[in-house]
C-alpha positions as CSV (number, residue, x, y, z in Angstrom):
1,M,83.2,67.6,247.0
2,T,80.0,67.1,245.2
3,A,78.5,65.4,248.3
4,H,78.2,68.7,250.1
5,R,76.5,70.7,247.5
6,P,72.9,69.7,248.5
7,A,73.6,70.7,252.1
8,V,75.0,74.1,251.0
9,A,72.1,74.6,248.7
10,S,69.5,73.7,251.4
11,L,71.5,76.2,253.7
12,F,71.1,78.9,251.3
13,G,67.4,78.0,250.7
14,V,66.7,78.1,254.5
15,A,68.5,81.4,254.7
16,A,66.5,82.9,251.8
17,L,63.3,81.6,253.5
18,V,64.2,83.2,256.9
19,I,65.0,86.5,255.2
20,G,61.8,86.4,253.1
21,V,59.7,85.5,256.2
22,R,61.2,88.5,258.1
23,F,60.6,90.8,255.1
24,F,57.1,89.6,255.0
25,R,56.5,90.2,258.7
26,V,57.8,93.7,258.3
27,A,55.8,94.4,255.3
28,F,52.4,93.1,256.6
29,P,52.3,93.2,260.3
30,D,48.5,93.6,260.5
31,W,47.9,90.4,258.6
32,F,49.8,88.4,261.2
33,S,48.0,90.1,264.1
34,V,44.5,89.3,262.5
35,V,45.6,85.7,262.1
36,R,46.8,85.5,265.6
37,T,43.7,86.9,266.9
38,V,41.5,84.6,265.0
39,M,43.6,81.5,266.0
40,M,43.5,82.7,269.7
41,A,39.7,82.8,269.4
42,L,39.4,79.5,267.8
43,G,41.8,77.9,270.4
44,G,39.6,79.4,273.2
45,V,36.4,77.9,271.6
46,V,38.1,74.6,271.3
47,V,39.2,74.6,274.9
48,I,35.8,75.6,276.1
49,A,34.3,72.8,274.1
50,I,36.7,70.3,275.5
51,V,36.0,71.4,279.1
52,L,32.3,71.2,278.6
53,V,32.5,67.8,277.2
54,V,34.5,66.6,280.2
55,A,32.3,68.3,282.6
56,V,29.2,66.6,281.0
57,A,31.0,63.3,281.0
58,I,32.0,63.6,284.8
59,I,28.3,64.8,285.7
60,S,26.7,61.9,283.8
61,G,29.0,59.4,285.4
62,V,28.2,60.7,288.9
63,I,24.5,60.6,288.2
64,G,24.8,57.2,286.9
65,M,26.6,56.0,289.9
66,V,24.1,57.6,292.3
67,G,21.3,55.9,290.2
68,N,23.0,52.5,290.6
69,L,23.2,53.1,294.4
70,R,19.5,53.8,294.7
71,K,18.5,50.7,292.9
72,P,17.4,47.8,295.0
73,H,19.9,44.9,294.9
74,D,19.0,41.2,295.2
């Protein structure tokens, strides 16, 4: 029965970790709200940056295609 000891030990470890995280969330709820707010703000900035880069790429491509249409071709 020695083969099952690591699984039981890891099960107890996971249970202790879950209990610890729940206690930590109860003890310090403001810390999590600050982190959540900061992460949401950073995520919003990243999404805005990605949208702007894609918009600039699309506009640049359209302007390049219009410029190629206006060139005289042989």
